[in-house]
N, C-alpha and C positions, 0 to 999 in steps of 0.2 A: 514384479519387474523382470523377472526371471524368465516368465511365461511369455511375457511380452518379445522379450529377447528371441526366443524361440519362434516367434511368429503367430502366437496365440491371439486373434482378434479378439475373443472375447474377454480375454484379460487387460486389452488395451481398452475396451469399452468400460473394463470396472475402474481400471485407473481413472479413464475422464469422468464418469459417473463420481467418483469420490472424491476427486480435487476440483472439479470445474467450478463449482460455486465459490469455494475458498478461493481460487485464484482468479476467479473474475474481479470478486470483491477489493483483493490486491492490486489487483489492475487498476480498475477503478480510481484507489484511493493514490495510486500512484500517477495515473497519467490524466486524471480529473473530467474523463470524457466517456462518456458510454459507449460510443460507437468505435473510438480506439480502443477502449479496453475491451470490446468484443474481438476486434482484431487481433489483438496483442493475445488474447487467449486462445483465437486459432491457431496463431504462430505457435505459441508453447507447446500444443499438443502435436502439430507438424514437426517441430525440432524433437520433442519426445520420442517421436516415432524414428525419426530419420537418424537421431544419434542413440537410437537404444544399445546398440553395441559398446558404446563407450561408457555407458553405465558399469559400474564394478559391483559386484554382490558384495553386502555387507557396508554398503556406503550408506549414508543417511539419505533415503530418498527424499523426503521432504524438504532438505537442505539442498541436494541437488535438483530438484525442480522449481524450487524458488529463486535458485541461482540463475535458472535458465528465465523464468518470468522477470526478475530485476532488469538481466541485460537486455531482455526484449522492451520492457516500460522504459528504462533511459533512451533506448534507440527510439523509441516511439514519442516520448518527450524532445528529444533534439529535433525529430523531422518536423514536429508538429510546431515549435518555436522558430523554424526555418520558413515554414509556410503560413505562420499566423497572418489573420486578416486584421484590419483595423477595428472591425467590430469585435471579434475575440479579445481585444486588447482593453475594451473599455470595463470600468469597474462594474461589479455587480450591483444591484439595486439593496438599498439597504437591508439588512436581514431582520430588523427591529418592526418593519411594516407588517410582520406576520404574527403567528400565535407565539406565544412565549417560547415553549418546548421545542417548535418546529424550526422557529427563528433562532434560537441558540445552537440547536444540531447544526442547521446551515451554515452559521457564521464559524462553528467550530470545524465542520469540513473545508470551508473556504480557508480558514488560516492554517489546518493543515496542510492544505494544498499550497499556501504560501510559503513554508517553511523550506529551507535550503533541503536538496535532495538528499543529502547525506543525513540528516535530521529524521526527513520525513519516512524514508524507507526504514531505519531502526525501529522508529515508534511504530507506523503501519505493523511492522513483522510481531513487535512484541505485543500490541494491543488490541489488534484486530486479527490477526493471523495465530496468535497464542503461540509462537515460537519462544523457545528457551532461548536464555542470552547465548549460550553455547551454539544452538542450530543458527541463530542470528550472524552470529560470529563466523561461522561455516560458510553461510550463504554470500556475506559481504566480503569474505576474505579478511577480514581485520580480528583484533586480539578480542578478548572478551572485555577487558579494561574499555577499548576504545567504544565499543557496543553500548556498555553503561553509561559512558559520558555522553554519547550521542542522545541517547532515551533521555537522559537527565536534560540535557540541554534542550531537546525539542520540547520537554514538559515545562521547562521553565520559561521558554520564549513563549508558549502557550497562554501561561499564567500570567505574563508582562500583558499580552494583546488582547486576553478575554476579562482580564481583572474585574473591571467596571461591569461586563456583562453578566459575569457570575455571581458578583454580589447583587444585581439586579435581580436575577432568576432566583436566587435564594433569599431576597428579601431583605437584604442586609444594606439597605440604603444608608445615606450619614444619619438622617432622622431617627431609624430605627437602632442605630448603634449608641445612641445616647443614653 
């Protein structure tokens, strides 16, 4: 990042290549829309470039860029909610109609998207971005205890919502338990 601050275009390209996939997947999980995630990803790198002088050497760089990504994803979600069409508000077709594993993954993705933002962002940063609790706390501007609680709560909500689907997926129907 120091080289980027000095105007090194190749260094900026290296940052982009290194973080683009990780940040895109984070954005996709946060905004739940591929086109919006692409737009947010582009905005993230524009923001990194325009605010490169604000980055302080020695600061947790992944935490810094995830904070930028988080803020832009929250803005995109707010904007999408303000402009949501009738068709977009209709519930998705039943995930059980497809292949079991694919259907379960889709159901999980749908349930993660339905989590309150506070819980979803902490869970996504931990499970999909593989950030440490401290990095998540830095990104969210929260205490580590708050982060751990939010992740616990998100997992608990998913267990409650997906309980029967997980039992069916694992072959643990009531008739098999006896």
